[in-house]
C-alpha positions as CSV (number, residue, x, y, z in Angstrom):
1,X,-95.0,-150.5,-139.0
2,X,-94.1,-146.8,-138.6
3,X,-93.8,-146.7,-134.8
4,X,-94.8,-143.1,-134.8
5,X,-96.8,-142.3,-131.7
6,X,-100.1,-140.7,-132.5
7,X,-101.7,-140.6,-129.1
8,X,-100.6,-141.0,-125.5
9,X,-102.9,-141.2,-122.5
10,X,-101.6,-141.4,-118.9
11,X,-103.8,-141.4,-115.9
12,X,-103.9,-142.5,-112.3
13,X,-106.2,-145.0,-110.7
14,X,-106.8,-145.3,-106.9
15,X,-108.0,-148.7,-105.7
16,X,-109.1,-148.9,-102.0
17,X,-107.9,-151.9,-100.1
18,X,-110.4,-154.1,-98.4
19,X,-108.7,-153.1,-95.1
20,X,-105.7,-150.8,-94.6
21,X,-102.3,-152.4,-94.9
22,X,-100.5,-151.7,-91.6
23,X,-96.7,-151.2,-91.8
24,X,-95.7,-150.3,-88.2
25,X,-97.2,-146.9,-87.5
26,X,-98.1,-146.4,-91.2
27,X,-101.6,-147.4,-92.5
28,X,-102.0,-147.7,-96.3
29,X,-105.7,-147.5,-97.2
30,X,-105.3,-147.8,-101.0
31,X,-103.0,-148.5,-103.9
32,X,-102.3,-145.9,-106.5
33,X,-101.4,-147.0,-110.0
34,X,-100.5,-145.1,-113.2
35,X,-101.8,-146.4,-116.5
36,X,-100.2,-145.4,-119.8
37,X,-101.7,-146.2,-123.1
38,X,-99.8,-145.5,-126.4
39,X,-101.2,-145.7,-129.9
40,X,-99.3,-145.4,-133.2
41,X,-100.4,-144.0,-136.5
42,X,-101.3,-147.5,-137.7
43,X,-103.7,-148.2,-134.9
44,X,-101.5,-150.4,-132.7
45,X,-102.0,-149.8,-129.0
46,X,-100.0,-150.8,-126.0
47,X,-101.0,-150.4,-122.3
48,X,-98.8,-150.6,-119.2
49,X,-99.3,-149.9,-115.5
50,X,-97.1,-149.2,-112.5
51,X,-97.5,-148.7,-108.8
52,X,-97.3,-144.9,-108.4
53,X,-96.5,-144.6,-104.7
54,X,-97.6,-141.0,-104.5
55,X,-95.3,-139.9,-107.3
56,X,-96.5,-137.8,-110.2
57,X,-95.9,-140.6,-112.8
58,X,-98.7,-139.7,-115.2
59,X,-97.8,-136.0,-115.2
60,X,-94.1,-136.9,-115.8
61,X,-94.9,-139.2,-118.7
62,X,-97.1,-136.5,-120.4
63,X,-94.5,-133.8,-119.9
64,X,-91.8,-136.1,-121.4
65,X,-94.0,-136.9,-124.3
66,X,-94.8,-133.2,-125.0
67,X,-91.0,-132.4,-124.8
68,X,-90.1,-135.0,-127.5
69,X,-93.1,-134.5,-129.8
70,X,-92.6,-130.8,-130.4
C-alpha cells in the first residue's frame, strides 16, 4: 500500500432539525457537518465527518491539502 493520496474531497452538509434546538436565547435550526473523503493511488477510500459549528472546516482541509501536495 503506497498511502499516496490521489484525491481529496471536502464538503459541507446542512441538516435541518425537526424543530429548533433552544439554548437560552439562542435557537439552532440545523446542524452543519463537514465530510472529508480521501482516496489513495491504489483505490482505497476513507470517509470522515465532523460537526462544523459555522467554521470553514472544508475550506481549511482543502487549503492544507493543496499546501502539502505542491
